[in-house]
N, C-alpha and C positions, 0 to 999 in steps of 0.2 A: 504493498500499499504506499502510496507517495504520500508525502507529510504538506500541511498547508505552507506556504510561505511566509518567514516570519516578518513583521514588518513593525518597527520600534513606534511606540503609541508613547505620546506627550503625559498622557493621564492614563491609567491602567483601564478605566471604564468610559474613557472619552474618543474622542474621532483620531483616525492614522493621518497620515499624508500618503496615502499607499497609490496614487495617480500618476499619470504622468502627463498630465494636463496643465502643466504651470501654475498649481496650487488649487485648481479648478476640481471640484469634486463631479463623481457622474449622478446625472439625473434621467430627466425623458424616462424611455422605455425601459431602462438599466435599473432605476432606483423608484420604490414607490412604497409608501406606507400607510395602512388606515388602523387609526387605534385612538382609543381614548382613555386618558390618565386621568384619575382622581384622587381627591385627598391631598396627600402633602404637595403634591403638582397637579397643576390642572391645566391640561392640553390636550387638543382634540386634533386629528389630520387626518386626512383622506387625499389618498392619492399622490402624486410626483415628490420627491423627498430627496434631497441633496444625501448621500452616503458617500461612506468609504470603505475600503476592504483592510480588516485587520487581520493579525495573525494567529498562530497557536502558541495556548499559554499550558502550563502544568496546570492540573495533573495529566492533560491531555488526552485524546486528540479532539479538539473542539475547532469549530468554524464559526468565524464572528465575522458578523456585519453589523456596522455601526451607522447610525441615521444622526445626521448633524443637522444644527437648525432648525429643530421643530420651530413650529408657530407659537412658543409660549414667549413671554417678554422677558425671561431671565437668561436666555441660552440652554433649553433643554436638550438634553442629547438623550439616546436610546440604543443600547448594543442589546445583540441577540447572539448568545454563545450556543451553538449546535453541537452536540455532543455525541461522540464515537459516528463521524460523518467521514465517509470515504470521499473521493474524487468521484463525483460525478451521479454517487446513488442518493435516490428520493425515497419518500415514505415517511412513515411515523418515527421523530425522534425524542428526546427528552433536551430541554434546552433551560438555560436560565437566562433572566432579562435584566437590564441593569437602567437606572435612567440617572444622569447627571444634570445639576445645574450649574452648568459655568461660572455665570455671576458670582456664587458662592462657593462653587467648589463642592458643594454638597453632593453624596450619591446614596442611591437606593439601592438594594441586589434583592431578587428573588432567592427563596433559599434551593440548593442545588437538585433540581430533576421536577422544579414547581411547575413548569411548563412544558407543553408537548407541542411540537410544529409538525405538520404533514407537510414534507418537504414534496412539491410537485413538481419544482422546474429546477435542474442542476445542469446546465446544459454550458459547453463551450463558447466564447463570442468572442476570443482572440487567442490563435496560436502562435502569433507573430513575436512574442517576446521571447528573448534569448533563453532564459531561465525559466520562464514560468507560462503556465496557460491561464488564460483570466476568463472566470465562469459568471454567471448569473444564478443565484440561486434564491427560491421565493415558495412562499406557502401561506397555509393559514394556521394559526394556532391560538392558544389559552392557556392561564395560569389558575392554578387552583390555589395560589395563595398571592399575596400583594407582596411587592419590593420593602423591605424594612431600611430604614437610613436613620437618621441622627434626628429629626424632627417629624418621626411619624411614617405613617405606610403610604405607599402608591399604589393603588389597585388598577389592574391592567384589564382594559374591556378584550374580548375576542378581537383578535387582528389578524391582518395579512402583511406581508413584507414581500419585498424584491430587492436585491443588491447585488452586489459586486464581492467575489473573490477570489484570490490567485492561489495556484496550485504548482508546486514546482514538479519541472520536467523529469 
């Protein structure tokens, strides 16, 4: 099994600069998010959403898709960490979901495996990089527990997500 290309993150739960678009994040058909967050963070988004690919982190293997610039007023971001995913696989996977408020550097995290995602899409979109293949990954999911943090809980509605990841060749 190939491992996911590791990209450095400035904040562990925040977005990464894993694109080759002079700092621009992927949008359009590549990235979309539909979710409502309530409780400690109040955000609703539906449709196109800027995203960045993230890397693999211990205890591994996890495929991480990060959405940046949610329509909240304090720089909210979300990450979806899909567990035990191989290159190109689809189907039901356990996941963790994290929420970050950039303005205060506060973070909320669901407990391990509190979420499931039915990955319906995991397809190559660009095989022209020298060391990696770029994939679009997406599906629908839900969390049976909210994300806990320093100032309460963030409840996460059922969601759909589509973002970009890189796999090493």
